[in-house]
N, C-alpha and C positions, 0 to 999 in steps of 0.2 A: 545475298545468297538466295537462290531459288532451287527447289528440288529438280527442276528440269535441266539445269545447267550444272555441270560438274558434280552431279549427284548430291547437290546441296552444299558442297564444300565451297569455301571462299575461293573465288577465282578473279583473274585479272579482268577488269571491266571491258566488255566488248569482245571477249574471247572465250574459248572453252578451256583455257589453261588455268589449272588450279594453283594456288599459292604454294602448296606443298611441292609441286613439281618444280617450280622456280627455285625454291630453297634447296630441294634435294639435288637438282642439277648442279647448282653451285657447290653443294656439299660433297659431290663426288670429284670435285676438282676442275670443273669446266670454268673457263674464264667468263667474265661478265659479257664480253662480246660474243663468245660462243653460245651463251644462254640466249642472248638476243636473237642470234641467227637461227639456232636450233628450234626455238619456240615461236619465232616470228613476232617478237615483242620489241617495242621501242625501249630506249634507255629509261625513260620516265616510268614505263609500265613495270620494268624490273625493279626499279627503286621503290615504287609504290607497293609491290608485293613484299619486298623486304621490310619496308616500314610497317606494313600490316602484321607480318609475322613477328616482328619485334614488339609491337604493341600488344598483341595477343599473349605472347609468352610473358611479358612483363606484368600482365594483369591476371594471370592464372592464380587461383587460390592456392595458398601454401598447404601442403599436407603434413600434418604432424604424425610422428610414429604412433601406432596404436598404443593405448594405455596412457597417453599424455594429455 
């Protein structure tokens, strides 16, 4: 991640496509193939973005309700 690319957000290596765009595009119902074509990504690049998103969300700190 660098400030000059994708405003410092995690992005697909060698592109200016951020991981959130890949996940969000799938989230609105686009197929895997449609995401590849729309964002000009390879199959492996889309998978890598999903793996990264999964890793990050799995390692986020848990928040306890206040007062606990």
